[in-house]
Each structure stands twice: as structure tokens, then as C-alpha cells.
C-alpha positions in Angstrom: 0.1 -21.9 20.9 1.3 -24.5 18.5 1.7 -24.0 14.8 -1.3 -25.5 13.0 -1.0 -23.9 9.5 2.3 -24.1 7.7 3.2 -23.0 4.1 6.1 -24.4 2.0 6.7 -22.6 -1.4 8.2 -24.0 -4.5 9.1 -22.2 -7.8 8.9 -23.7 -11.3 10.3 -21.1 -13.7 12.9 -20.4 -14.9 14.5 -22.6 -12.2 12.7 -25.3 -10.3 13.0 -25.9 -6.6 15.2 -29.0 -6.2 13.7 -32.3 -4.9 16.1 -32.3 -1.9 14.9 -28.8 -0.8 11.3 -30.0 -1.1 12.0 -33.1 1.0 13.8 -31.0 3.6 10.9 -28.6 3.8 8.5 -31.4 4.4 10.8 -32.9 7.1 11.0 -29.5 8.8 7.2 -29.3 8.7 7.0 -32.7 10.4 9.3 -31.3 13.2 7.2 -28.2 13.6 3.9 -30.0 13.8 0.7 -28.8 12.2 -0.6 -29.2 8.7 1.5 -28.2 5.7 0.3 -26.6 2.5 2.7 -27.2 -0.3 2.3 -24.3 -2.8 3.7 -24.5 -6.3 3.6 -21.5 -8.7 2.9 -22.1 -12.3 3.8 -19.3 -14.8 1.4 -17.6 -17.1 3.4 -16.2 -20.1 1.4 -13.8 -22.2 1.1 -14.1 -25.9 2.9 -11.3 -27.7 0.8 -11.4 -30.9 3.6 -9.7 -32.7 3.6 -10.7 -36.4 7.3 -9.8 -37.0 8.6 -11.5 -33.9 6.5 -14.6 -34.6 7.7 -14.7 -38.2 11.3 -14.5 -37.1 11.3 -16.6 -33.9 7.8 -17.9 -33.3 7.8 -16.4 -29.9 4.2 -17.3 -29.1 5.0 -20.9 -29.6 8.1 -20.6 -27.4 5.9 -19.0 -24.8 3.5 -21.9 -24.9 6.4 -24.4 -24.5 7.8 -22.6 -21.5 4.4 -22.3 -19.9 3.8 -26.0 -20.4 7.2 -26.8 -18.9 6.3 -24.7 -15.8 3.1 -26.6 -15.4 4.8 -30.0 -15.8 7.4 -29.0 -13.2 4.7 -28.0 -10.7 3.1 -31.4 -11.1 6.4 -33.1 -10.5 7.1 -31.0 -7.4 3.7 -31.9 -6.0 4.4 -35.6 -6.5 7.8 -35.1 -4.7 6.1 -33.3 -1.7 3.4 -36.0 -1.4 5.9 -38.8 -1.4 8.0 -37.0 1.3 4.9 -36.4 3.4 4.0 -40.1 3.2 7.5 -41.1 4.2 7.7 -38.6 7.1 4.1 -39.1 8.1 3.4 -35.4 7.8 -0.1 -34.1 7.0 -0.1 -32.2 3.7 -2.3 -30.4 1.3 -1.0 -29.6 -2.2 -2.1 -26.4 -4.0 -1.0 -24.8 -7.2 -1.4 -21.1 -8.2 -0.8 -19.4 -11.5 1.0 -16.1 -11.6 2.1 -13.9 -14.5 5.8 -13.7 -15.1 7.5 -11.5 -12.5 4.4 -11.5 -10.3 5.1 -14.9 -8.6 6.4 -13.2 -5.4 3.2 -11.1 -5.0 1.0 -14.2 -5.3 3.1 -16.1 -2.7 3.1 -13.2 -0.2 -0.7 -13.0 -0.3 -0.9 -16.7 0.5 1.7 -16.4 3.2 -0.3 -13.8 5.2 -2.9 -16.4 6.2 -0.4 -19.1 7.5 1.3 -19.4 10.9 4.8 -19.9 9.5 6.3 -20.0 6.0 9.2 -22.2 5.0 11.5 -21.3 2.1 14.7 -22.9 0.8 17.6 -20.7 -0.2 20.5 -21.8 -2.4 22.3 -21.4 -5.7 20.0 -23.5 -7.9 17.1 -21.1 -7.8 18.1 -17.5 -8.2 14.6 -16.2 -7.3 14.7 -17.9 -3.9 16.5 -15.0 -2.2 14.1 -12.3 -3.5 11.1 -14.4 -2.6 12.3 -15.0 1.0 13.2 -11.4 1.5 9.8 -10.2 0.3 7.9 -12.7 2.5 10.0 -11.6 5.5 9.3 -7.9 5.2 5.9 -7.9 3.5 3.9 -10.9 4.7 3.7 -10.0 8.4 4.4 -13.6 9.3 7.5 -15.4 10.6 9.7 -17.1 7.9 11.9 -20.2 8.3 14.7 -20.3 5.7 16.9 -23.3 5.3 19.9 -24.3 3.0 18.6 -25.7 -0.3 21.3 -28.4 -0.3 20.8 -29.5 3.3 19.7 -33.1 4.0 17.2 -32.4 6.8 15.6 -35.4 8.4 12.1 -35.6 10.0 11.6 -36.0 13.7 9.7 -34.7 16.7 10.8 -31.1 17.5 14.4 -29.8 17.7 17.1 -31.1 20.0 19.0 -27.8 20.2 17.7 -24.3 19.4 19.7 -21.1 19.6 18.3 -17.6 19.9 20.4 -14.6 18.6 19.6 -11.9 21.1 20.5 -8.2 20.9 17.7 -6.8 23.0 16.0 -5.2 20.0 12.4 -5.2 18.8 12.9 -7.7 16.0 14.7 -10.1 18.2 11.8 -9.9 20.7 9.3 -10.5 17.9 11.3 -13.6 16.8 11.3 -15.0 20.3 7.5 -14.6 20.6 7.0 -16.2 17.2 9.3 -19.1 18.1 7.8 -19.9 21.6 6.1 -23.2 20.4 9.5 -24.4 19.1 11.4 -23.2 22.2 8.9 -24.9 24.6 9.4 -28.3 22.9 13.2 -28.0 22.3 15.6 -30.3 24.1 18.0 -27.5 24.8 17.7 -23.7 24.3 20.8 -21.4 24.1 20.9 -17.6 23.8 23.7 -16.1 21.8 24.7 -12.5 22.4 27.4 -10.9 20.2 29.0 -8.6 22.7 29.7 -5.1 21.4 27.6 -5.5 18.2 25.0 -3.1 19.4 24.9 -0.7 22.4 22.3 -2.8 24.3 24.2 -6.1 23.6 26.4 -6.0 26.6 27.3 -8.7 29.2 24.3 -9.8 31.1 21.8 -8.3 28.7 20.1 -11.6 28.1 19.2 -12.1 31.8 15.7 -10.8 31.4 15.1 -13.0 28.4 16.2 -16.0 30.5 13.6 -14.9 33.1 10.9 -14.5 30.5 11.5 -17.9 29.0 11.5 -19.5 32.4 8.0 -18.2 32.9 7.1 -20.3 29.9 8.8 -23.4 31.4 11.9 -23.0 29.2 15.3 -23.3 30.7 17.9 -21.4 28.6 21.7 -21.1 28.8 23.5 -17.9 27.6 26.5 -17.8 25.3 28.2 -14.5 25.2 30.9 -14.0 22.6 33.3 -11.0 22.1 34.9 -10.6 18.7 35.2 -7.1 17.4 37.4 -8.0 14.5 34.6 -9.7 12.5 31.3 -8.5 11.1 28.1 -9.8 12.8 27.2 -12.1 9.9 30.6 -13.9 10.2 30.3 -14.0 14.0 26.8 -15.5 13.8 28.0 -18.2 11.4 31.0 -19.0 13.5 28.7 -19.5 16.5 26.5 -21.9 14.5 29.6 -23.8 13.5 30.6 -24.1 17.1 27.3 -24.9 18.8 25.6 -26.7 15.9 22.0 -25.9 16.7 19.2 -27.6 14.7 17.5 -24.2 14.4 18.5 -20.6 14.9 15.9 -17.9 15.9 16.7 -14.3 15.1 15.1 -10.9 14.3 15.4 -9.5 10.8 16.4 -5.9 10.3 15.9 -3.9 7.2 14.0 -1.0 5.6 12.9 -0.2 2.1 14.6 2.5 0.1 14.0 3.1 -3.6 12.1 -0.2 -3.9 15.1 -2.1 -2.5 15.6 -3.5 1.0 18.6 -2.2 3.0 19.4 -5.1 5.3 21.2 -5.4 8.6 24.5 -7.3 8.5 23.2 -10.5 10.1 20.0 -10.5 8.0 22.0 -10.1 4.8 24.3 -12.9 5.8 21.5 -15.4 6.6 19.5 -14.6 3.5 22.6 -15.0 1.4 23.7 -18.3 2.8 21.8 -19.7 5.8 24.2 -22.0 7.9 21.2 -24.0 9.2 17.5 -23.7 9.4 16.8 -20.1 10.6 13.4 -18.7 11.9 13.3 -15.0 11.2 10.8 -12.3 12.2 10.6 -8.7 11.4 
């Protein structure tokens, strides 16, 4: 079943999602197919109504200024998305939501739950990107495609080469199922197994995945790599550097403890600095 309902998020405060990241997100949506909803988040900063604070610093006026700046940024981001969609010939709908400060992530997650796939850039320009992506991944119940904020991603039809990180676990199986529309249309599919990373990730463990994909008309090659001297995150990035896939598919591992997510090594590495576009499922 093809993706028909995509969501690309953009933040406005205190840091704005860069234009390049918006263009790359629209280009990825064009590759994925389906209609894209571009969602910007305006900030609602409450009035303090504190006489002393307003007398000293006029905080209510500052709040109004910052709120107006967020609204203006949302308008500019929407223009950027529309221009990119026109250039890439990608169907798009632009929507804006308003969220109270520090509640932006909750608003986006609620919207994400009713879309097939969510796209989110990650990079140093917007510090809130990482938290937003992490919360969508573990709370929205939908697959998430993260990509490097600074990448110059071009539009096209599908993906020439897609790699699947396979360890035989539940999350990896979920990711493969979520990515089947992409895998079926890819020019080449490769399966990466980091030998020795997990007990079930041994030589030949991807054979049944190859069989399963073949039933869907997908021919896949297996890349097994043994490197016990490096952590899985480094091994995964080294593989991406070697094979250069247009997209990586992988499961996300983590659990909540004391309101913070404890992440698996590969998940942590990708959410910190994705080496390419990565579709993740939990």
C-alpha cells in the first residue's frame, strides 16, 4: 500500500527550521509519493500581567514581539514550502497550528498520529529538532523519516538504493513492514547485518528476510559486516559511508525512564546525527 498522507513539520521558535531543510523535506515527499501536509507551529506566549516585571522590563511587550516573530516565521516557512512544492511538482497542503510554549511537541505528535509517515529534519540550527523527532518516534505510533538538516536532497521518483539495518528484532521487522512501499519501488535493496551486535544477528540471519521480500517482488542483497571494536552507531555510519544508500531503514529501540528515553546505541547515533535520510519505526 503506497503512502498517501505525509506530514512535514517545521518549528518557528526560538529557532526556525532552515529553508534548505524545508526544501529537502518537500523533495523527499516527492520521492515518496502521496500528498504532503506542511505543518508550521506558531508559539503562544502567555501574558504575565506582573506589574513589577512590566515596570522593569516590559515583559508583556517582549512576549508580544516574540509571538509576532514566530507568526511571521511560520508565514515565511509556508512560502518556502509552497515554492519548493511548485518546483518539485509535489502536491502540498500548508497548515499552521498554535501551541503554548513548551507544548509544541505535543501538538505535532497529535497531528502525526493521523498520517502515514512523518518527515523531520535534524541538525544543529534547531535545538528542539532532536526532542521533537524522538517524541514522534516513540509516541506517535507512526513511522518517522529523519534527514540531515544541511543535506541538499533533490526530488525524483523513488530511491535508487535503499539499505535495511537488520538484526532480527521486533523493531527492525516493524520498520521493514512500514517501508515496503519504498522497498518495492527501489532500484536496489541491500540488507545490512552487524555481525555479533546482538545474539540473533549472526551469519545467515537475514536469509528469511530475503525470502519475505522476494514474496513481495523485491530482490535484496545481504551485506554482513564483522567489527567488534566499534559501537553499533559507528558501524552503521561506516556502512552508510561505504554503500551510500539514498535511504536507510531501521528499527528504533528505547524505553521511557523518569520521563526520559533510554535509547539503543544505533537509535541514539541516528537521532544525534543522521548520515542520510533514515526511516525509523518503533
